[in-house]
N, C-alpha and C positions, 0 to 999 in steps of 0.2 A: 254732132257739129256744134261748135260754140259761136258761130257767126252765121247769119242769114240775112236775106233782103237783097234788093236790087242795087244797093249802094254799100257793098262790103267794106270799102275804104272808110266810110263814115261809121259803120258799125264797129270797126276796129278802133277807131279813135274814141268812141264812146265807151267801149269796153275798157280801154286803157285808163280812162278817167275813173270809172267805177272801181277798177282794181285798186287804184291809188287811194281811194277813200274808204273802202270796206276794211273791217278788221282782219288781221292776218289769220285769225282762227275761225273766221266766219265760214259757214258751210257753203251757202250758194246765194247768188243774186242773178236775176235775169230781167231784161227790159226789151220792149219792142215798140216800133214807131210806124204807124200807118199814115202816109201823107198823100193827099189827093187820091185816096182809095187804094194805094199801093203800099205793100210792106217794103219800106225802103231800108230798114235796118232792125236787126235784132241780135242779141248776144246773151251769152251766159257765162258766169264766172263761178269758180269753185268746183265743188263736188256734189254728187247726188246724195251722199250720206256721210261725208267727212272722211272718206277713204280716197286717197289719191288715184287709185286704179279705176275709180268710177267718176270721171269728169262730168260736170253738168253740161247739158245741152239745151239748145233753144226749144227742143220738143218736149222737155221734161215738164211735168205738172207741178205747179205750186198751189198751195192754199191761198186764196185771195181774200179770205175773211169777208168783211162787210161789203166789198165790192159786189158780192153775190146779190145784194139788195137791188142793184141796177137790173140784173137779170130777172128778178122777181117782178119789178115794176114794169119791165117790158112784157113779161108774160101776162100780167093783168091787163095792160093796154091792148095786147093782142086779143084777149077775150072780149074787151070792150068793143073793138072793131068788129069782132065776129058776132056781136050782138047777144053774147051770152051773160055778160055782167054789166052793171052800171057802177061807176065810181061812188055814187051818192046814195046807193041802196044799202040799207042796213045789212051787215054781214050775216045776221041771223036768217035772212031769206035764203042764203046759200048754204048755211051750216046750221041746220036746226038742232044739232047736238051741242052747239056752243052755248054755254050758260055761265053766269058768274054769280057771286054772292052780292052783287050790286046791280039793282034794276037799271041803272043808266047804261049798262052794256048793250042794251037793245038799240041804242042810238049810234053805235059804232059803225062806220062805213069803211069801204075799201080805201077811199080817199084818205081818211084819217089814219088807216094802218100804214099807208105809204108815205104820208108827210109827218108821221111821228106824233100826231095830235089825238091819238085814240084815248089817252088817259089810262092805258093798260100799265101794270106795275113796272115792267122793264125787261127782265130776262128770267126765264125759267132756267136756273143754274143747273138743275139736274139734267144730265145728258147734254149740257152745253159743249163740253169738251170731253172726249173719250179716247182711249188708246186702242179701241177696237170698234169696227162697224157693228152696230146693234140691230141692223136690219130695218125693215119697214113695220115693226110690230109695236111701235111706241105711240101710235095714234091715240089710243085710249088714255095713255099716260098724260099726253098734252092736253086733251079735253078735261081730264081730272084736275090738272093744274089750274086751268081757267075756272073751273067750277068752285075751286077753293080760294079764289082770289077776289080782291076788290079793286076798284079804280082809285087812282090818285087824284083824278081831276075830272071835270065834266068833259065828255068827248067833244073834240073840236076847239077846246079853249086854249091850249098851248102845245107847242111842239117840244117834246122831250124825247131825246134819242131813245129808241125803243125797239128791241128785238122781238118782243112779243107780237107786235103788230105785223111783222113780216111772217111770223109763225102762222098767224091767222090767214094772211094772204096766201101763203103756201097751201093751206088746207083748202081755201076757196078754188085755187087753180086746179088742184087734184080732184076735188068734188065735182066741179062744173064740167071740166074737160073729160072726166073719166080716165085720165092718165096719171101716172106718177108725176109729181112735180118736175123732177129732173128730166123725164122723158118729154114732157111738154116743152120745156126750155130747149132741149136738144133738137126737137123736130121743128118747132115753130119760131125759134129765135136763132140759136146757134147755127143751124144748117143754112139759113139765109145769109149769114155772115161768113160762111165756110170756116166756122170755128168748131171743128169736129172733135177737138180734144176735150171740150166742156163735159164735165161729169160731176158726180158726187163721190164721196169716199167709198160708197158701196158698189159702184159700177165702173171702175176704172177700165178704159179700153185695153183690150188684149195687146200686150207688147209695150204699153206705155209705162214710163217710170215716174213715180212721184218722188219729189224731193223730201228727204227726211232730215231734220236738224240733227247735227252730230251729237251723239250721246243721249238722245231723247227718243222716247217711244213715238211711234206713228200717232198722228193726231186726227181725230174725226169729229165733225160737228154734226149732230143729228138735225139741227134746225137748218136745213140746207139753204133755204131762201134768205135767212138772216146772215149766214156766214159760212156755209158748207161747201161751196162750189170749188172745184179744182179745175185748172186749165193751164195750158202753156201761155206765155205772154204774148206771142203773136196773135193768138186767138182772142185773148182778152182785149188787145188793141183793136182787133177787127170788130168785136161786138161794140166797143166804144164808138167806132166810126159810124155805126148806124144812127147815132145821134146827129151826124152831119149829113150822111146820105142813107136814108132808110130803105132805099131801093123800092121794092114793091111790098115791103113788110109792114110799114106803118104810113098813115096819112100824115101830112104836115101838122094837122092840128093835134095829133097824139104826141108828136115830138114836142110841140110847143107846150102842151100840158105838162109833160115831164120836166121841161127845162125852164119853166117860169118859177118865180119865187113862191114857195108854198108854205113857208114857216108861219106858224101862228103864235101869237103872244098877247098876253093881257097887259104887258108893260109898254111904256112909251119907247123904250129901247127896242128897235125892230129886230126880229129874228128872220133874216133874209137868207139864211144858209140853205135851207132845204128845198129841193125839187121833189120829184117822185123817184125814189131810188138814188138820189144824188145828195151829197152833203153840201155842195156849193153850186149855185147857178150863175155866179159872177166871181169866180175864184181869182184871188190876187195875193201875191207873195213877193214883197220887195227883195231883190231889185228887178223882178221879172215882169214882163208885160206881154201876155199872150192874147190880148184883145178883150173887148167887152163880152160879157156873157160866156166866159170860159167856164166849162163844166168840170166838175171833179167829184170823185168818190174815193174815200180812203177805206182801208180795212186792216184789221189786225186780229191775230189769234195768239195763243200762248207761245207759239213758235215762229210765226210768220208776221210780216208787215207787207202791205200792198197799197198801190195808189194808181188811180186812172185819171188822166187829164185829157180833156177834149177841147181844143182851140178851134172854135168855129171860124174865126177870122183867118187863121192860117191853114185850115183844112188838115188838122193834125190830131190824131188820136194816139196817145202814148200810155203805156202801162209798165209798171215795175212791180216785182215782188222779190222779197229776200227773207232769209232766215234771220231771226232777231239777234243771233250771235254775231252778225255783221256790225251791230251797234251803230246803225245809221237810220236817220229819219227818211223814210221812203219818199215822202213828198218833196223835200228839198233836193235830194239827189236827182229825182226825176225832172224837176224844174231846170236844174243846171244842164242835164242831158238834153232836154228840149231846146234850151237856148243855144247849145252847141250845134245841134242838128240844124236849127233854123238859120244859123249863121252860115252854114254850108250852102244855103239857098239865097244868101244875100240879105237875110232878114235880121235886123237887130232887135232882139226881144228883151233887151235890158234897158231899164230906166236910167237916165243920166244921173239922177240924184233923187232922193226922197224929198217930197215937199216938206219944207221946214215949217214946223208949227210956230205960231206966234209965241213969244216969250210970255209965260204965264206969270201973273203978279199975285203975290199973296194978298188976300182980302180978309177982313175981320170975319170971324165965324159968327153967324147969327145967334142971338141969345136962344138958349134952349135946344139948339141943334145937336150939340155933343151929347146931351142927356138922351135925346130921342134916338140917336143912332147907336149909342153904346149898347153892348150886350152880346149875347150868343147868336151866332149865325150857323146854320146847318145845311150840309148836303148829305146825300146818302152815304157818302164815303168819309166825310171829315167834319170836324167842328172847329169853328173859328171864334176868337174872342176879339171884339172891337172895343177899343177904349180910346181916351184922349189924354194927352200930356199937355195941359193948357189948351191950345187950339190946334194941336197937331195930332193927326190920326195915327193910331197904332193897331196893327192886326197880328194876332198870334194864332197858331194852329196847335190843336191838342195832339200830343204824342203819347206814347205808352206811359211814361213816367213824369213828363213835364210839358210845359208850353214852349213852343219854339217861335221866335220872332219871324214873321213873314214880311211885314212892311213896317217901316219906322219913320216917324216924323213927316208924314205926308201933310202938306199945307193946302189950304182951301183957296181956290182962285175965283170963287163966286159961284161955280157950278160943280167943279170936281175937286178931288183931293189928289195931289201930285207928289210923287217921290221917285227920284232916280228914273225919270221919264216914264214911269208907270202912272196910269190915270184911273181913278176909281169914282164911281158914282153910286148913289143910293136911290132906290125908287120904292114908293109905297104902292101897295095894291091891297085894298080891303084892310085886314088887320095885320098884314105882314109888311116887312121891309126887306128889300133884296139888295145884296151887295154885288156890284158888277165891276169888273175890270175891263176897261175899253182897250181895244186893239192889243189884246193879250196874246193870242195864238193865231194859228191859221184860220180858226173859226171867226176871227175878227173881234170877239169879245169872250169874256169868261164870266159866267154868272156863278159866283162862288157858292152862294147859299142864301138862306132866308132867315130872318129874325121873326120868330113866332110870337103871338100874344101870350100872355100868362095863362097857364092851364091850371085846372084844379089839382091839388095835391094827390099823389098816388096813394091809394089805400086798398084795403081788402086783400083779395087773393093775389093781385099783381104785386102788392107791396111785399107779401110773403115770398114771392118768387124771385125777388131781387137777389142776385148772387147765384142763382141756380145755373147749372151747366147741363147741356144737352148734346148728345152725340147721335150722328146719323145712324139709322137702322134699316134703310132700304136702298143702299147703294149697290151699283153694279161694280164688280172688281176692276172693270176697265174705266170707271169713272175718274177723270182727271182731278176731280176735287180731292180724291184720296191721295193722289200723287203730290199735291201741294200741301199736304199735312193733315188731310182728313177734314170732313165738314162737321164742325161743331159750333155751338152758339152759347154765349154767356149773357144773361140778362143783367144789365147794369143800371145804376142810378147815380147821378153826380150832384154833389152838393151845390146849391145855388141855381140849379136848373130844374126847378119844380115842375112836376106834372108830366115829364117826359121819361119814357122807358127807352133804354138803348140795348139793341141786340148786337153784340160784337161777334164778328165771324171773319174767317179768311175767305175772300172771294177769289175769282179766277185770276186776278192780277194784283190784289193788294189786301191788306187788312182793313176791314170796313167796320163802321159802327153806325147802325141804322136807328134813327130816332122815330118813335111812334107814340101814340097816346092810348091809354086803356079805353076799351069800348065794352064795358061789362066785365064780368069776372074772368072770362076766357078769351075774349076777342080783343083785337087792337085796331086802331085806325091810323092810316097814313096822314101826315101833316105837311109833307113837303110836296110842292108842285113847281119848283123853279124850272123855268124853260131851259132848253138846250141840253145841258148835261148835269145840272145840280141835283135833280131828282131822278136820275137815270135808273139806278138799280134799287127800286123801291118794292116794298111788300108790307102787307099787314099780317104778321104772324099770329097764330092762335094756338091754344092748347086744347087737348081733349084727353079723356081717360079711356084706357082699354085694359082689360084683365088686371085691374088694380094698379096699373102703372100710368104715370103721366107722360104724354107725348106732346111735342111741339111740331107744328107744320110751318115751314117757311121756304120760299123759293123753289117749290116742287119736291122738297125733301120732308121725310118724317124723321124726327129726332126723339130720342128717349131721354128722360130725366135720369141723370146719373145716380140720384138718390134712390131710384127704384131698381137699379141694376144689382143682380144677385152675384154672389161670388162664384168664380170658376172652380169647379171640382172635377176630380177624375171621373170620366164617363163619356157619353156620346154628346157631341154637339151636332144637332140635326135640324134641318128645315125641309119641309115637303115640297117647297117650290122656290124658284129663283128670286133673288133680291129681297128675300125675307132674312135679313142679317140677324146675327146673334151677338149680344153684348154681355160681358161679364166683368165683375170687379176682381182685380188681382192685387196682391200684396207684395211689397219689396222682399226680394230674396227667394221668391217661389221659383222653382224650376218647372218649365212647361215642356212637355215632349209630345210631338205629334207628327204625322205625315200629312202634309198639306197638299190636297189635290190641285191640279192646274187651274181649275175653274173657281178656286176659292182664294181670297186674299185676306191675310191676317195682319192686323195692325195693333200696335201697343201704344197707349197714350198715358202720359203721366197725370198727376192730379190736376195740373193746370191745362190739360187737354192739348199739351204739345206731343207731337208724334215722336216716339223714341225707337220704334221698330216698324218695318214694313217688309212683309214676305216677298214683295215684288223685287226687293234688292237682291235676293238670292241667299242672304245670310240666314243662319239659324237663329231661333229666337232667344235662346239662352235664359238668363234670369230675368224675372219681371221686376217692375218697380211698383210703388203704390200708384194705382191708376186703374185703367180699363183696357179690355182687349175686345177687338171687333173682328168678327168673321163675316166678310162680305162674299156672298155667293152668287154665281151666275145661274146655276140650276139647283136641283135638289141637292141637299148636303147631308152627309152623315160621316163625321170624323170621330175617331176615338182619341181622347185627350188624357194625358197623364199629368197630374199636378202633384209636385212634391213641395210641401211647405217647409220653410226653414225650421 
């Protein structure tokens, strides 16, 4: 059924609007609306898998990505009410196995995990996205990741969007309750909302159908609390409505705690976005007005986008999820659908006009300000160059081969720099300067990055490693990092940016360049702590030696120095246990022949670490190029390989 709810005529109108906006090749979209405690409308568009014979229904399961964090926060608050945990007790009390390479970790609390101020690196990329459910056997891997990680900031100092904190919170829920995290959520949260479709990728209810983006493999997230929950949209909206009417599940003070501003910042620019499990506690998007203290949570995976909006004023909880091939921003579509629905109840949820700002006047630039602000600004994903043409601000972003203009000729109005209705401010904290765009996105502001003080020149062992390349050697064949081109890193240094090392790699969504500083011959230290998003995917990579070869550890992965990789020769390629990959060097023109088992994935990379072959494509490998070959194994591996050199 593609329509549901007590007001099917409204559901039909909403569906018609959604159909008119989504891309013709999009796989699926679904939305649901609970008003005054009642499911009044729900609809689904598209197909379950890109095949017209399988139309999507309102009962189908969508990945809701980081909307899962709300379920986690509710689970923690339930344990608080049960007297089993306290928000401000250090996590180590509940998880004695949890250790880090940074003694400050002992100060991390559940409160900090849920409001993104823990100081944890960001995201364990290993097992973040997979094409197969890997079971419940990864607990030791997650603890190992933390044991090899450092903090990017003092716990409680600043809120930086962080999946790692929710991974820790998930472990606490499981440890304290004695139940699997998803089981606790289903029994103690979802059941109270009659949201029985709620599940993880590993326990989909019998008979349920999960939406799969057309032409893409199934997607699984092992960090369930941070982004791995599946649900149909009526049930997602029902869970959201608990923030309006918690029934007997929560006390009012628990809902108040979740829904009040929790964001932490050391800057004068406030970070009011975060609640507990929520991105926004006073959501606003022109031209819509859903009342004060509207709550919202967004989510996204490689294949899906989702958004949950809770209007306390209008007693409305609305949820949407869609496959990314619809090419739609989930939040703006949901806002329009909510406005349309409320209009059916005689409620005008649109603002007449946006408040017009006073006309800004150009003011003289104070002496020395241009010199003070000019320079390089970094996030964990990009580098920006700030300069001045006379007294006009210029901002460029570094791309692969050149700098691209982002902002040109922004004038100073006495407080901000303005160009084309975009407004920028700079703030100082300790030795850093932070570049902030005001009113930039639905987040209200965009903290682009920070300008760091001068660092000591790079020397010694790290100087010798500049230019080195490393390839992952402990991946699972179902690891989505392999699908996006394989996980590899290159150490870089840029002229004029003294003291910084850059680790270039392809992340889950984009090509990233992580800046760090050396901390001895083998360790590094993080330098970025920009609140909100600027230092989101952070880490301090380190190197170590094993069996005469050098390895790099970063984001949960072990990677091998390509200089230490031996040539592939005719013979056995074997590993005694799973996820102990084998790497070899290959030369152009070589012919490689082998039978690849189903639980092994073979990938070929050129000298620049670009993927040129993947056995998951179903093609035969053919001739090699100058580069490297990776054998990624799920279990023990023993393959006979025949190599004929030209």
